[in-house]
C-alpha positions in Angstrom: -0.2 2.7 20.1 -3.8 2.3 19.2 -5.2 3.0 15.8 -7.7 5.5 17.2 -4.9 7.5 18.7 -3.5 8.1 15.2 -6.3 10.3 14.0 -8.2 7.3 12.8 -5.9 7.0 9.8 -4.5 3.5 9.4 -1.9 4.7 6.8 -0.5 7.2 9.2 -0.6 4.6 12.0 1.4 2.1 10.0 4.0 4.6 8.7 4.5 6.0 12.2 4.7 2.4 13.7 7.3 1.3 11.1 9.8 4.0 12.1 9.0 3.6 15.8 9.7 -0.1 15.9 12.7 0.1 13.7 14.2 2.6 16.1 13.3 0.3 19.1 15.0 -2.7 17.4 18.1 -0.8 16.4 18.3 0.6 20.0 18.0 -2.8 21.4 20.9 -3.9 19.1 23.0 -1.0 20.3 22.4 -1.9 23.9 23.4 -5.5 23.2 26.6 -4.2 21.5 27.4 -2.0 24.5 27.0 -5.0 26.8 29.2 -7.2 24.5 31.8 -4.4 24.5 31.8 -4.4 28.3 32.3 -8.1 28.3 35.1 -7.6 25.7 33.3 -9.8 23.2 33.5 -7.0 20.5 35.8 -4.1 20.2 33.5 -1.1 19.4 29.7 -0.5 19.8 29.7 3.0 18.3 28.4 2.0 14.8 25.4 0.3 16.5 24.9 3.4 18.7 25.0 5.6 15.7 22.4 3.4 13.9 20.1 3.9 16.9 20.6 7.6 16.9 19.9 7.9 13.2 16.8 5.7 13.6 15.3 7.8 16.4 16.2 11.0 14.4 14.3 9.7 11.4 11.4 8.7 13.6 11.1 12.1 15.2 11.5 14.0 11.9 8.9 11.8 10.1 6.4 12.2 13.0 7.0 15.9 13.3 7.2 17.1 9.7 6.3 14.3 7.2 3.0 13.0 8.6 1.4 16.5 9.2 2.5 17.9 5.8 1.7 15.1 3.3 -1.1 12.6 2.8 1.1 10.5 0.5 2.3 7.2 1.9 5.0 7.2 -0.8 7.1 9.6 1.2 7.0 7.3 4.2 7.8 4.3 2.0 10.8 6.1 0.5 12.2 7.1 3.9 11.7 3.5 5.2 13.7 2.2 2.2 16.5 4.8 2.9 16.7 4.0 6.6 16.9 0.2 5.9 19.6 0.8 3.3 21.6 2.9 5.7 21.4 0.2 8.4 22.5 -2.5 6.0 25.4 -0.4 4.5 26.6 0.6 8.0 26.6 -3.0 9.2 30.1 -3.3 10.8 30.2 -7.1 10.4 29.0 -7.1 6.8 26.4 -9.6 7.7 24.8 -10.6 4.4 21.7 -11.9 6.1 20.8 -8.4 7.1 19.9 -7.6 3.5 17.0 -10.1 3.7 15.0 -7.4 5.5 14.3 -6.1 2.0 12.4 -9.3 1.3 10.2 -8.6 4.3 9.5 -4.9 3.3 7.1 -5.7 0.5 5.0 -7.9 2.8 4.8 -5.0 5.2 3.6 -2.7 2.4 0.6 -4.9 1.7 -1.0 -3.5 4.9 -1.3 -0.1 3.4 -4.0 -1.3 0.9 -2.3 0.7 -1.8 -1.6 -1.1 -5.1 0.6 1.6 -6.6 2.6 1.9 -3.3 3.2 -1.9 -3.2 4.2 -2.0 -6.9 6.7 0.9 -6.8 8.4 0.4 -3.4 8.1 -3.4 -3.4 9.9 -3.4 -6.7 12.6 -1.0 -5.4 13.0 -3.3 -2.3 13.4 -6.4 -4.5 16.0 -4.5 -6.7 18.0 -3.5 -3.6 18.0 -7.1 -2.5 19.2 -8.2 -6.0 21.9 -5.6 -5.7 23.0 -7.1 -2.4 23.2 -10.5 -4.2 25.5 -8.9 -6.8 27.8 -7.7 -4.0 28.1 -11.3 -2.8 28.7 -13.0 -6.2 32.4 -13.5 -5.7 31.9 -15.6 -2.6 28.5 -17.0 -3.3 27.9 -20.3 -5.0 25.4 -20.6 -7.9 23.0 -22.5 -5.6 23.1 -19.6 -3.1 22.2 -17.1 -5.8 19.4 -19.3 -7.0 18.0 -19.6 -3.4 18.3 -15.7 -3.0 16.4 -15.2 -6.3 13.8 -17.8 -5.3 13.3 -16.0 -2.0 12.9 -12.7 -3.8 10.3 -14.1 -6.1 8.5 -15.8 -3.2 8.4 -12.5 -1.3 6.9 -10.7 -4.3 4.3 -13.4 -4.9 3.4 -13.5 -1.1 3.1 -9.7 -1.0 0.6 -9.6 -3.9 -1.4 -12.6 -2.6 -1.5 -10.9 0.8 -2.5 -7.6 -0.8 -5.5 -9.1 -2.6 -6.5 -11.3 0.3 -6.3 -8.4 2.7 -8.1 -6.0 0.3 -10.9 -8.6 -0.1 -11.2 -9.1 3.7 -11.1 -5.3 4.4 -13.7 -4.6 1.8 -16.0 -7.2 3.2 -15.5 -6.0 6.7 -16.0 -2.4 5.7 -19.2 -3.3 3.8 -20.5 -5.2 6.8 -19.7 -2.3 9.1 -21.4 0.2 6.8 -24.5 -2.0 6.7 -24.6 -2.2 10.4 -24.2 1.6 10.6 -27.0 2.2 8.2 -29.3 -0.2 10.0 -28.5 1.5 13.3 -29.1 5.0 11.7 -32.4 3.8 10.1 -33.6 2.4 13.5 -32.9 5.8 15.1 -34.7 7.6 12.2 -37.7 5.2 12.7 -37.8 6.2 16.4 -38.4 9.8 15.3 -41.3 8.9 13.0 -44.1 9.2 15.7 -42.6 12.5 16.8 -42.7 13.9 13.3 -46.2 12.5 12.7 -47.6 14.3 15.8 -45.7 17.5 15.1 -46.5 17.8 11.4 -49.9 16.0 11.3 -48.7 14.3 8.2 -49.3 10.6 8.2 -46.3 8.3 8.3 -47.9 6.4 5.5 -46.3 9.0 3.3 -42.9 7.1 3.8 -44.3 4.0 2.1 -46.3 5.9 -0.5 -43.2 7.9 -1.5 -41.0 4.9 -1.7 -43.5 3.1 -4.0 -43.8 6.1 -6.2 -40.1 6.6 -6.5 -39.6 3.0 -7.4 -42.2 3.2 -10.1 -40.6 6.2 -11.6 -37.2 4.7 -11.5 -38.5 1.7 -13.4 -39.2 4.2 -16.2 -35.7 5.5 -15.9 -33.5 2.4 -16.3 -30.3 4.4 -16.7 -30.6 5.4 -13.0 -29.8 2.2 -11.1 -30.9 2.7 -7.5 -31.0 0.0 -4.8 -34.2 -0.6 -2.8 -32.4 0.2 0.4 -31.4 3.6 -1.0 -35.0 4.4 -1.9 -36.2 3.3 1.6 -33.6 5.4 3.3 -34.4 8.4 1.1 -38.1 8.2 1.8 -37.6 7.8 5.6 -34.9 10.5 5.7 -37.1 12.9 3.8 -40.0 12.4 6.2 -38.0 12.6 9.4 -36.0 15.7 8.2 -39.1 17.8 9.0 -38.4 17.3 12.7 -36.1 20.4 12.3 -38.9 22.7 11.4 -40.6 24.9 14.1 -44.1 23.5 15.1 -46.0 26.6 14.2 -44.9 26.4 10.5 -47.3 23.6 10.0 -50.3 25.6 11.0 -49.3 28.9 9.5 -51.6 30.1 6.8 -49.8 33.2 5.6 -46.6 33.5 3.7 -43.4 32.4 5.3 -40.9 35.1 6.4 -37.4 35.1 5.0 -36.0 33.6 8.2 -38.7 30.9 8.3 -38.0 30.1 4.6 -34.3 29.7 5.4 -35.1 27.4 8.3 -37.3 25.3 6.0 -34.4 24.9 3.6 -32.2 23.4 6.3 -33.9 20.0 6.1 -32.1 19.5 2.8 -28.9 19.0 4.7 -30.1 16.4 7.1 -28.7 13.5 5.1 -25.2 15.1 5.0 -25.3 15.6 8.7 -26.1 11.9 9.4 -24.3 10.1 6.6 -21.4 12.3 5.4 -18.8 9.6 6.3 -20.6 6.7 4.5 -19.6 6.6 0.8 -22.5 4.2 0.0 -25.1 6.8 1.1 -23.7 9.8 -0.9 -26.3 9.4 -3.6 -29.1 9.6 -1.0 -27.4 12.6 0.6 -27.1 14.4 -2.7 -30.7 13.6 -3.7 -32.1 15.0 -0.4 -29.9 18.0 -0.6 -31.0 18.9 -4.2 -34.6 17.8 -4.4 -35.8 21.4 -4.2 -33.6 22.6 -7.1 -35.2 23.6 -10.4 -33.9 23.1 -13.9 -34.3 26.9 -14.5 -31.9 27.6 -11.5 -34.6 29.2 -9.3 -34.6 26.4 -6.7 -32.7 26.0 -3.4 -30.4 25.6 -1.6 -27.7 26.1 -4.3 -29.6 27.3 -7.4 -28.4 24.3 -9.5 -29.6 24.1 -13.1 -30.5 21.3 -15.5 -27.9 18.6 -15.6 -26.3 19.8 -12.4 -29.3 18.4 -10.5 -29.0 14.6 -9.7 -31.7 12.6 -11.4 -32.7 10.9 -8.2 -33.2 14.4 -6.6 -35.7 15.3 -9.4 -37.5 12.0 -8.9 -37.8 12.8 -5.2 -38.9 16.3 -5.9 -41.7 15.2 -8.1 -42.8 12.5 -5.7 -42.8 15.0 -2.8 -44.7 17.6 -4.9 -47.4 15.1 -6.0 -47.9 13.7 -2.4 -48.1 17.3 -1.0 -50.6 18.4 -3.6 -52.9 15.5 -3.0 -52.8 15.7 0.8 -54.7 18.2 2.9 -52.8 21.1 4.5 -53.8 23.7 7.0 -53.7 26.4 4.4 -55.6 24.6 1.5 -57.7 21.7 0.5 -56.1 18.7 -1.3 -56.0 18.7 -5.1 -57.5 15.8 -7.0 -55.2 13.4 -8.7 -56.0 14.9 -12.1 -55.4 18.5 -10.9 -52.0 17.5 -9.3 -50.9 15.6 -12.4 -51.9 18.6 -14.6 -49.8 21.0 -12.5 -46.8 18.7 -12.5 -47.2 18.3 -16.3 -46.9 22.0 -16.6 -43.6 22.0 -14.8 -41.8 20.0 -17.5 -38.7 22.0 -18.7 -38.9 24.6 -15.9 -38.8 22.8 -12.6 -38.0 19.3 -13.8 -36.5 17.6 -16.8 -39.1 16.6 -19.4 -37.9 12.9 -19.3 -38.4 12.8 -15.5 -42.0 14.2 -15.8 -42.7 11.7 -18.6 -41.5 8.9 -16.3 -43.9 10.3 -13.6 -46.7 10.4 -16.2 -46.1 6.8 -17.2 -45.8 5.6 -13.5 -49.3 6.8 -12.7 -50.7 6.5 -16.2 -51.4 10.1 -16.8 -51.2 12.0 -20.1 -47.7 12.9 -21.3 -46.5 16.4 -20.3 -46.3 19.4 -22.5 -43.7 22.1 -22.0 -45.4 25.2 -20.4 -45.8 27.4 -17.4 -43.9 28.9 -14.7 -45.7 27.1 -12.0 -43.6 26.5 -8.9 -43.4 23.2 -7.0 -45.2 23.2 -3.7 -43.3 22.6 -0.5 -44.4 19.4 1.3 
């Protein structure tokens, strides 16, 4: 039973495995009871056989109805408690040692990496074990009770220590795996850079220039804490996303058709296509997706307004706009730095938030912007 065969969900895998192996163990006990009955060592195996039948019934029902219908591991934990309680109460020999399984159950729950699950059902398991001690008080010595309570306390302590140790290990392993995944993705993106450079005739130096400009602007916006690797990935991803555009678009001098404009907009979703399963990259994904949005709601692809637009997306949008204006294109000559800065200054309050344009102004030492015009940002 490999983890990958369980839809890649370790919680479902653990819950399914719990009922499966319980059924296997109870079935093995039933077979041993049948053999002992044949050898006339015990009188009746039917309680053991019934336990096996119940265990397999619970396993099938859990697999068929519970796992597909709920994402909550609490349901599985409750059914596990109920099945263990049934097996202990139906024990024909009243073996008190069987109740110790409730001391092991919290340790098993630690593997779900769910603090609330461990607290609730680990506590219930310990209470049931304490209940079993109460049933034995008449024949148990005080030392026996002390030992049982010590075992229960030790089980709880070990479960929580195991939980924190496992969570720390899993977190470190996941972070290392995410870093390797990002490095691999960035290496693949770098492989596309020469192709994009030949196709677009836009120098790959833009990646470095954009990264430097974004970092300078972010220094003027200390409330937005962005890691260097996020900026580097965003700059690279923005450049490479142009690989999706048709070649002729870069030489076309006339206005784009509606279809061509829709194709151009598709590059905003490149980040989501590549990094949708990496939580650490979601800010980069959101920034690339929204960097053509405008504060007045006339941007694309979702016509977001003002505070709905991520700050990093606006920073990227201004950086793209500035680099596009100051670079030569097939349909126009490059603007001077002063001309580009003046046009961006006029977009404050319409295309970009004024504070972001002010950050841009300070980052390249240009005059502070004034609220004006309806000028639209140019597509890079």
